[in-house]
N, C-alpha and C positions, 0 to 999 in steps of 0.2 A: 544543495539537495532536493529539489525537484521542483519542476513546471507542467503549469498543464492550461493548457487553452478554457477559456474564462468563455463559454455560449458566444462565440463568438469568432471568427480567423484571427481578425485582427487586437485580441485582447490575452493577452499572459498573465498566468498569478506565478507566480517565486514564494518556497520557500524558504527563509535562510537558515545557517547557524549561528546566523548574525538575532537570531528569537524574533525575527519579521517579515511577515507577507506582505510584497508586494504585489501592485497590479500594474502592467503596464499595455502602456498603445502601440502597437507594433506601425503605425502609420505614422505617428511623435515617435519614437524609438524611444515616450520619453513616463518615466515611474504617473502613473498620473495618483496613487493611494498606494499608502503605509497602515499593515495595519499589526500594533505591538504587539506577538504574542504573549511575552512574558522567560519562554523558554526557545531552547531551540526545536526548530520543527526541521524532523524526516522524512516529514512527505506529505503530499497533499491528493486532494480530490475533488471533483464538485459535478454536482449531482444533477443541474439540469440544462436544457437548453438555450434555457435564460438569462446563467449564469450570474444567480442572486443568489446561490449556497456552494461556501465553499467548508469542507471538513477537511485538519487536519492534524499531522500525528507526531507529539511532541517528545524531547528531553525528556520532560517531568513530568513524564508516563500517562500523559490528558490527550483527550480528542477531544478535538475544539472544531464548533459549528460557527461560522461565520453565517451574515449574512452582509452582505454587497453594500443592503441600502443604509447599514450601521456602522459605527466602529471597533463593539465588541462585541467578543461571541458568546455566546446560551447555552445552556444544555449539556457545559464540558462533563465528560466520562472519563472516567482515572482506571486503571488499570494496574496489574503487579509491574509492571516494568516499564523501559523505556519502550515508545516505540518504533518502529525500524523502519515501516511498511507500512501501505494503507490500499484497498482497493477496492471498487468500485462495480456491484454486477452490472451487465448491462441493461434491466431495466429499473437500478435504482434504490431496491430495497433491500437489498446485504452488503457490508460491509465487511470486510475482512480487513482483521491489523496482526501485524509480527509483532510478538514485545517478546525483548528480550525475556524477561523469566520461560522461555524454552519453549511457547507457548504461540497458535496460530486462537484469534478471539472472530469469533462469528457475532455480527450487529443486526439482528434487524431495524432496519429504519426509520419503520413506518411508527415503531414502538422506542423504539432508542432505548433498546436490548441484547442482554448478548445474551446470544440466544443460544450457541454450541462453541466448541474449545474445542484443539484441533492436538495431539500430543501425540507423541511418542515420548522411549525412554531413552530409545535413542539419535532423538531429535535435537538439535543446540542451533540457536544460533550463535549464524557466524560472527557476524557482525553489528552496530549498527544501525548497520543502512541495508543489512535484508532484504528482497527484496520477497513479496508472494502472489502468485498469482490466482484470480477465478479461472476456470475452461470458457469458452465461448458462449456456454448454455449455463454455467454457479452450479455445473452440477461438479464439477471434481477441484481440488486444491491441491498447488503446488507449489513444496519448498526447498529449499534447499539447506539443508543439515550445516555442520562447523567442518567435520568429516567428509565432507566432496560426496555425500547422497542428497540423491533428491527423494524426497517423498512425497507423496499422492495419495491423498484422501477423499473419497462418497463424498458430499454434501448435508451424508448422517452422519458423520464423525467416523466411519470405519479406513484405517488403513487399507486399500488397495493395491497400492507395490513400494520399490523401490526402487531407483533407480542407481548404478553405479559405474562412475565414468572417472568426473578428477577426483585427484587428490588433493588439491587444495581445499580451503572452506568457499560453500555460494553464498556467491554476492544476488547473482538475480536470475530470475526462469519470467519466461512471459510464454504465454500460447499465444501460436497462433490465432488470428482470428475468423479463422473459415474456418480452420480442420483442427484435427487433434493430436500436431506436431506441437512441440515442449522446446523452446532455448535455453540454454542454462551456461552465465558464466560464472565463470572464481575468480578469485583473488591473485591466480598466477597469469590471466591474464588469457585461459584456454576458455571456449565457446564449443557445445556440444549440440544439432538440435535432433532432438530423437524423436522418430515418427509412429506413430503409432502409438503414442510414452498413456 
């Protein structure tokens, strides 16, 4: 369901429907470690350049924090629905979590607690793997809805705009890393690029 580089270009961590996280060495093309999460992993992020911390979001409503030097997770955070995706701010201080209860939670990783919620009466998470995203400076949050709308909030929680071009549920949004352009894809296999979103 998800894969991210783990501190260096030759190591990757994957999160799977089979309830495992696996660490892979790309040079030897082999799995070097398996972590048993106990629940299907819908998304994951890595938080530092050394690759020692993995954060995973799960079907059982938990965000799990993993130290790659140990076998078990610590400091699990339980939310009100299945976790569909995670996104990490560039400075690694804030984590977004899209939740199947039709909310997006903002967590401050320095305190390991929820500091904000993004929601709207018309925003509905369209699938169990719907992806949300921070923009480049983490001042805005974008998420796609089940009706094909894209919601953009500022980091303070106010809805800034709703973009409408899709007619099917949005599965993922992604901001350009160096501009305000936004890409969105839906379940009908349509991709839209938004400029000045």
